TORDO-784901 format. One line per 3 residues: number of its first residue (from 1); their letters; for each residue y, z, x of C-alpha. Coordinates in pm, 1 decimal, decimal comma. Layout:
N
NUM> a> Y/Z/X; ...
% end
This chain:
423
1> mas> -1812,3/1564,7/-1149,0; -1547,7/1334,3/-1268,0; -1593,4/963,0/-1229,4
4> vgf> -1338,6/767,9/-1028,3; -1077,0/609,2/-1243,3; -1124,2/244,0/-1158,4
7> ila> -850,1/22,9/-1301,2; -1024,3/-261,8/-1482,4; -759,4/-460,0/-1662,2
10> vtc> -410,9/-578,5/-1745,1; -279,1/-839,2/-1986,2; 28,5/-1048,6/-2030,4
13> llf> 164,8/-783,0/-2267,9; 228,1/-555,0/-1979,2; 529,7/-746,5/-1852,8
16> peg> 748,5/-887,2/-2134,1; 944,6/-1187,1/-2012,6; 1270,5/-1090,8/-2170,4
19> nna> 1329,3/-785,6/-1956,1; 1228,6/-931,3/-1622,1; 1431,6/-819,3/-1324,5
22> yap> 1315,1/-1123,5/-1127,0; 1332,5/-1432,6/-1342,3; 1048,6/-1673,6/-1240,1
25> ass> 1125,4/-2035,4/-1174,7; 946,0/-2286,5/-1393,6; 610,6/-2397,0/-1260,2
28> see> 310,3/-2577,3/-1393,1; -21,8/-2402,2/-1383,9; -196,4/-2737,9/-1367,9
31> esk> 9,2/-2830,2/-1059,7; -56,7/-2502,2/-887,9; -272,8/-2500,2/-577,5
34> dfe> -526,0/-2229,9/-643,7; -876,9/-2107,8/-581,8; -1088,9/-1833,2/-727,2
37> lht> -1212,7/-1514,6/-580,7; -1560,6/-1434,1/-695,4; -1600,9/-1134,1/-680,5
40> tin> -8,6/1223,5/1477,5; 205,6/1487,5/1374,7; 327,0/1785,0/1596,0
43> ydd> 463,5/2015,6/1332,9; 735,2/2274,8/1372,5; 538,3/2550,4/1203,7
46> agv> 829,8/2785,6/1155,8; 1059,4/2534,7/992,9; 835,9/2303,7/796,3
49> men> 895,2/2466,5/455,4; 1269,2/2497,8/516,9; 1290,8/2129,1/607,5
52> vsa> 1093,6/2017,3/301,2; 1319,2/2220,3/74,9; 1633,4/2084,8/236,3
55> iye> 1521,7/1725,0/180,6; 1448,3/1768,1/-187,5; 1761,0/1975,6/-265,6
58> tph> 1989,4/1684,0/-175,2; 2201,3/1637,2/-489,3; 2179,4/1316,1/-688,4
61> iet> 2463,2/1131,0/-855,8; 2461,1/1173,1/-1231,9; 2289,1/910,9/-1444,8
64> aem> 2519,6/609,2/-1514,8; 2525,9/289,5/-1709,7; 2191,8/155,1/-1585,2
67> mdr> 2008,9/429,2/-1771,0; 2132,1/272,2/-2094,3; 1931,5/-39,7/-2047,7
70> vhl> 1673,3/-115,1/-2309,8; 1337,9/20,2/-2205,3; 1007,9/-150,3/-2278,1
73> nln> 826,7/19,1/-2563,1; 457,0/-54,6/-2519,5; 162,6/53,3/-2727,3
76> hsm> -42,1/176,4/-2433,1; -350,4/269,8/-2631,7; -378,4/-78,4/-2774,7
79> lqk> -311,8/-237,2/-2433,4; -579,8/-36,3/-2265,5; -846,6/-134,7/-2517,8
82> kaa> -751,4/-500,5/-2530,7; -702,6/-535,8/-2154,4; -1029,8/-368,4/-2061,6
85> rnc> -1219,5/-636,6/-2253,9; -1033,2/-929,4/-2098,7; -925,7/-865,0/-1743,2
88> nlf> -1007,4/-710,8/-1405,7; -699,0/-661,1/-1196,8; -881,6/-708,8/-868,6
91> sgr> -1086,0/-1019,3/-957,8; -901,3/-1347,9/-979,3; -737,6/-1609,7/-767,0
94> wvr> -436,4/-1676,4/-547,9; -201,9/-1924,3/-710,7; 73,3/-2102,4/-527,7
97> das> 403,6/-2014,0/-690,7; 735,5/-2162,2/-570,5; 938,2/-1881,7/-733,8
100> ypl> 802,8/-1630,1/-481,7; 875,2/-1418,4/-283,2; 1001,7/-1139,5/-507,6
103> ypa> 1278,3/-1054,1/-259,1; 1421,0/-1238,9/41,4; 1348,3/-1050,5/363,1
106> gqc> 1700,9/-1110,1/490,4; 1851,0/-934,6/189,0; 1647,5/-611,3/209,3
109> pyl> 1834,8/-363,7/437,8; 1536,7/-129,8/425,8; 1292,4/-366,1/589,6
112> ies> 1308,0/-143,4/899,2; 964,0/-214,6/1046,6; 1068,5/-512,5/1258,0
115> rvn> 718,2/-613,6/1354,6; 648,7/-731,2/998,7; 971,6/-917,9/943,1
118> crk> 801,5/-1242,4/1047,7; 1087,5/-1480,6/955,8; 1326,5/-1279,5/1171,3
121> ngr> 1071,8/-1289,8/1451,1; 1062,3/-1666,3/1451,9; 773,2/-1762,9/1228,3
124> pds> 852,2/-2128,9/1144,6; 680,7/-2152,5/800,1; 727,6/-1964,1/479,1
127> dye> 408,6/-2071,9/302,1; 258,8/-1717,5/324,5; 537,5/-1597,0/91,5
130> kwr> 453,3/-1840,2/-186,4; 128,7/-1701,0/-321,6; 88,6/-1496,1/-643,9
133> wkp> -222,6/-1307,0/-739,8; -353,8/-1396,8/-1082,0; -623,8/-1163,5/-1228,2
136> rgc> -909,0/-1330,6/-1407,0; -874,8/-1359,9/-1776,6; -509,6/-1265,2/-1814,7
139> snr> -158,3/-1396,0/-1749,8; 43,5/-1109,5/-1615,8; 416,6/-1127,9/-1544,7
142> rfn> 565,6/-1024,5/-1216,5; 700,0/-692,4/-1092,4; 992,5/-563,1/-1305,2
145> ard> 1206,0/-339,1/-1087,2; 1426,9/-201,2/-1360,8; 1130,9/-108,3/-1577,4
148> flw> 957,3/58,2/-1287,4; 1268,8/257,2/-1200,0; 1296,8/371,2/-1561,2
151> rlr> 935,0/483,4/-1556,5; 994,3/665,7/-1226,7; 1307,7/848,7/-1347,1
154> gkr> 1305,2/1210,8/-1230,1; 979,2/1153,8/-1039,6; 852,2/1106,5/-687,0
157> lmf> 616,2/829,5/-563,9; 466,7/882,6/-220,1; 259,7/657,4/4,0
160> vgd> 47,3/842,2/262,7; -132,4/690,8/559,6; -70,2/474,9/865,1
163> sis> 158,2/181,4/954,9; -0,9/-40,9/690,6; 74,3/224,2/421,1
166> rsq> 427,4/232,8/567,4; 446,6/-146,6/507,0; 342,8/-94,5/147,9
169> wes> 614,1/170,7/113,6; 871,2/-71,7/265,6; 757,4/-338,7/26,9
172> mvc> 807,5/-109,2/-274,6; 1153,4/-6,9/-149,4; 1249,5/-374,3/-107,6
175> llq> 1119,2/-456,8/-457,4; 1331,1/-184,4/-613,1; 1648,2/-165,1/-408,9
178> avi> 1777,8/-513,3/-511,5; 1863,5/-393,4/-861,1; 2035,7/-76,8/-747,2
181> pan> 2410,3/-79,2/-651,5; 2480,5/2,8/-289,7; 2643,9/337,5/-364,4
184> kks> 2357,2/442,7/-589,3; 2079,2/452,0/-325,7; 2011,3/637,4/-2,8
187> mis> 1752,9/671,4/272,1; 1649,2/990,3/447,1; 1427,7/985,0/755,7
190> rss> 1283,9/1307,8/897,0; 1004,3/1275,2/1156,6; 687,6/1196,2/954,1
193> lki> 865,8/1174,3/621,7; 1086,4/892,3/491,3; 1249,2/900,5/149,2
196> fka> 1431,7/628,5/-43,4; 1629,6/764,0/-340,3; 1739,0/579,1/-650,9
199> ldy> 2023,7/821,2/-727,2; 2100,2/732,8/-1091,0; 1731,7/759,9/-1177,8
202> kas> 1685,7/1076,6/-981,2; 1374,4/911,3/-843,3; 1235,8/885,8/-491,1
205> vef> 991,1/649,8/-313,7; 853,6/818,1/-6,6; 625,0/763,7/291,1
208> fwa> 440,8/1035,1/477,0; 278,2/953,9/808,8; -83,1/1081,5/815,3
211> pfl> -319,5/815,7/958,7; -623,5/1044,0/936,6; -516,8/1245,5/626,5
214> vqq> -677,3/1548,6/785,6; -504,4/1762,1/1047,0; -397,6/1630,6/1389,1
217> iit> -351,7/1899,5/1656,0; -150,1/1816,0/1973,7; -238,5/2054,9/2259,9
220> rtk> -4,5/2167,7/2533,6; -163,1/1910,9/2763,3; -91,0/1638,7/2504,7
223> kmi> -453,4/1606,1/2397,7; -510,3/1502,7/2039,2; -772,3/1692,1/1829,7
226> inl> -874,0/1577,5/1483,8; -976,8/1872,1/1263,3; -1236,9/1747,2/1013,0
229> dsv> -1222,4/2069,1/812,2; -854,5/2084,5/707,9; -561,2/1870,2/603,5
232> gkn> -343,2/2130,5/778,3; 24,1/2129,1/684,6; 6,2/1771,8/542,7
235> giy> -72,4/1925,1/205,3; 268,3/2094,7/195,8; 431,2/1755,6/148,5
238> wkg> 176,4/1632,6/-110,9; 205,8/1919,9/-361,5; 432,7/1849,2/-656,1
241> vdv> 440,8/1466,9/-607,8; 405,3/1277,1/-931,4; 228,6/966,4/-793,2
244> lvf> 40,8/964,7/-458,6; -105,3/656,6/-294,7; -337,8/750,2/-9,1
247> ess> -513,7/532,8/250,5; -683,4/602,6/579,5; -919,7/375,6/769,5
250> hww> -791,9/186,0/1072,1; -721,5/477,7/1303,2; -1078,2/604,3/1266,3
253> iha> -1224,1/286,8/1428,9; -947,7/143,4/1642,1; -1079,1/-153,5/1841,0
256> ege> -859,7/-43,6/2133,4; -1065,2/269,8/2182,2; -1073,2/624,1/2047,5
259> swd> -768,1/743,7/1868,8; -839,2/1104,2/1956,0; -952,7/1310,7/2252,3
262> lim> -1168,9/1567,0/2067,4; -1306,4/1621,8/1718,1; -1308,1/1973,5/1570,0
265> egn> -1567,6/2076,0/1309,4; -1620,4/2440,2/1233,5; -1555,7/2634,8/1556,8
268> rly> -1683,9/2359,0/1784,9; -1518,9/2069,9/1966,4; -1689,6/1734,5/2020,0
271> rnv> -1601,0/1455,0/2249,2; -1841,3/1178,9/2129,8; -1866,5/1144,4/1754,5
274> npl> -1971,5/844,0/1545,6; -1634,7/737,5/1400,8; -1777,8/645,4/1062,8
277> vay> -1946,3/990,8/1033,2; -1616,2/1153,0/1123,7; -1438,2/933,0/867,3
280> rkg> -1677,7/1038,5/588,5; -1634,8/1406,0/674,2; -1255,5/1383,4/704,6
283> ltt> -1229,8/1196,3/373,6; -1449,3/1449,8/203,5; -1217,0/1732,0/326,8
286> wan> -919,2/1540,6/189,6; -1095,7/1490,3/-150,7; -1183,5/1859,3/-169,0
289> wis> -822,3/1950,4/-99,5; -697,6/1716,0/-373,7; -941,0/1872,4/-623,7
292> anl> -839,7/2224,2/-534,6; -467,3/2185,6/-505,0; -340,7/1913,8/-743,2
295> dpr> -318,0/1925,5/-1120,9; -431,4/1593,6/-1283,5; -190,3/1664,5/-1571,6
298> rsl> 92,6/1667,5/-1322,5; -5,3/1417,5/-1047,8; -157,9/1071,1/-1050,6
301> vfy> -357,1/997,4/-739,0; -450,0/646,8/-608,5; -658,6/547,3/-305,8
304> rtt> -600,4/203,9/-162,5; -906,2/51,4/0,0; -909,5/-87,0/352,5
307> spk> -665,2/-361,9/449,1; -879,5/-629,7/619,7; -824,5/-785,8/962,3
310> hds> -855,5/-1155,1/1040,5; -967,6/-1166,4/1405,2; -1272,6/-1392,3/1365,7
313> pge> -1185,8/-1751,7/1262,1; -1554,6/-1837,8/1257,6; -1569,1/-1646,9/928,9
316> wne> -1362,6/-1920,5/764,2; -1533,0/-2212,3/948,7; -1279,7/-2242,7/1230,4
319> png> -1481,7/-2130,3/1532,9; -1229,8/-2279,3/1772,4; -931,7/-2115,0/1602,3
322> hrc> -707,3/-1859,9/1769,3; -766,3/-1560,8/1545,9; -502,4/-1565,3/1264,2
325> ynq> -259,6/-1773,1/1464,7; -116,7/-2083,6/1300,4; -288,1/-2009,5/967,0
328> rdp> -77,6/-2132,5/675,5; -304,5/-2113,0/380,4; -549,8/-1858,5/236,5
331> vqi> -925,1/-1909,5/285,8; -1026,1/-2181,3/37,5; -1410,6/-2194,6/96,1
334> lgy> -1620,6/-2195,4/-217,6; -1837,1/-1884,0/-224,3; -1655,1/-1724,9/65,9
337> rpp> -1814,6/-1391,0/142,2; -1640,5/-1215,0/435,0; -1800,0/-898,7/571,5
340> vps> -1695,1/-586,9/389,8; -1519,1/-335,0/616,8; -1748,5/-42,2/684,1
343> qvp> -1495,0/208,4/556,8; -1499,9/74,4/199,3; -1845,0/186,8/87,9
346> ivk> -1771,5/530,0/241,3; -1450,2/560,7/34,0; -1633,1/469,1/-282,5
349> hvl> -1912,6/710,3/-205,9; -1673,1/1000,9/-151,2; -1460,4/929,4/-453,4
352> krt> -1756,2/909,2/-688,3; -1832,1/1267,4/-596,8; -1477,2/1400,9/-624,3
355> rfp> -1378,0/1621,0/-915,3; -1023,0/1498,9/-923,0; -975,6/1166,2/-1110,4
358> vtl> -867,5/936,0/-830,4; -789,5/568,7/-916,9; -909,2/311,3/-668,7
361> ldi> -674,4/21,9/-578,1; -950,2/-207,5/-461,4; -741,6/-459,9/-267,6
364> tkl> -982,5/-537,6/16,0; -1156,8/-847,6/-131,3; -843,3/-1013,6/-258,4
367> sef> -669,1/-953,4/72,4; -960,0/-1091,5/270,7; -859,9/-1440,6/159,6
370> rkd> -511,3/-1408,8/314,4; -575,3/-1499,0/675,6; -226,9/-1662,7/664,0
373> ghp> -39,1/-1340,3/583,8; -36,2/-1163,0/923,6; 241,9/-1157,9/1185,0
376> svy> 19,6/-1323,0/1443,1; 246,2/-1371,6/1744,7; 559,3/-1343,2/1530,8
379> ssd> 592,9/-971,5/1582,6; 865,6/-777,3/1759,7; 585,9/-613,2/1961,3
382> fnr> 543,2/-929,2/2173,4; 773,1/-1089,9/2425,4; 804,2/-1468,9/2481,6
385> eqr> 535,6/-1474,2/2745,9; 284,7/-1279,0/2539,5; 331,5/-1511,8/2239,5
388> kyp> 176,5/-1791,3/2447,8; -161,1/-1617,5/2427,7; -250,3/-1564,7/2058,9
391> drf> -616,8/-1501,2/2140,2; -506,4/-1191,7/2325,4; -195,4/-1069,1/2146,2
394> adc> -191,3/-1197,1/1788,1; -142,3/-916,6/1537,1; -401,4/-987,7/1263,2
397> shw> -398,7/-639,4/1116,0; -46,1/-586,3/981,9; 108,7/-804,2/714,5
400> clp> 429,5/-1004,3/702,3; 693,5/-892,1/454,3; 756,6/-1036,6/206,7
403> gvp> 391,4/-1096,2/167,3; 57,9/-946,4/66,9; 163,0/-579,8/37,5
406> dtw> 398,9/-691,2/-242,7; 91,4/-791,3/-440,3; -63,7/-448,1/-379,1
409> nel> 246,7/-298,2/-533,2; 239,5/-532,3/-832,9; -116,4/-411,1/-895,5
412> lya> -4,8/-50,2/-855,0; 275,3/-119,2/-1104,2; 32,1/-271,2/-1352,2
415> sli> -213,6/16,5/-1300,5; 54,3/273,3/-1375,8; 158,5/90,5/-1690,2
418> lkg> -196,5/82,7/-1799,6; -204,7/462,3/-1762,9; 109,1/495,9/-1972,7
421> fgg> 307,9/626,6/-1679,6; 674,2/696,3/-1768,0; 643,2/539,0/-2110,0
% end
């Protein structure tokens, strides 16, 4: 039994200032406003392999002048030892930073999920874009797009999950694409698979739609069956990927009702199943597949914990609030202890028993403070009349972009550097 590879630390040495793709504006730490955190796919069976091959055989343009840029040369062994003593990536505080966001939403042509483009949808404030996560005990620099692309050269990074995982993928694409010339990047979209390519680096950043991770079966009568015993053909897409970032939680316990018609386990079908029991069994099936089919010398696997919702303003002492509507600041209550989503302890339980070394991106607690970061009524899903009723329609699950998912990607970047990825 291999222990889960929890990322514990990062220091300021990880991001040298001189090679920063996004130069920070000057700001005073003393003047910063801050607070501390205490801490369903219907596959074409006959053509699936042919389609996958066709996607990845698309020729790349040969490496050009950007590959000659000076690459950061870090002593990873020294960094790991020093950082582990001084810093926990996921414990810290949100600090107001006027130099954020890392990219303007209006200048990212790949921000294709219109529901999360809150500025475009009429959100009047931009305060939610101005917060930077600062881990306790270290002073890390921001995301460096050119350095990350260098590390990713010749490799594939894939996000797997639901619409929130898709937002994290879009965030990563927006972070990277700004430093790539227009004729040196491309986007491919094929059903459940989306691929952004940085052509000169022969690298790809991908998203694969699999909200349950395990197999979804669509019957002839349009019924959905969730097979708890198999990942099905999902695994075809995961094999050979260099970095995989998985997440699955929301579709298992959708507040709107069941996300499936039947559950399959063994040779039996069930209609009424405790969703958390099903979640644990499905996650165990995924973990067993990872252990049996991926090589830890070839692939790095991350699991991002549950993205929290902010539907209950009483949790931050605003019992008369309208869910996350009109929230412009993170929670700033001393000793704030929001309820932990029930999926989180299940994830940690399963990963502790998995043979494959999976690294946990434990973003739940730090994201729980960000009640201000959701689309609320400023989503393309709602019309003008619906926006008048935030108690009924506000989206307090997804996140505005730019916003909180950019921080998740900064932490993923720091985690990869800590592992010596691409160095």
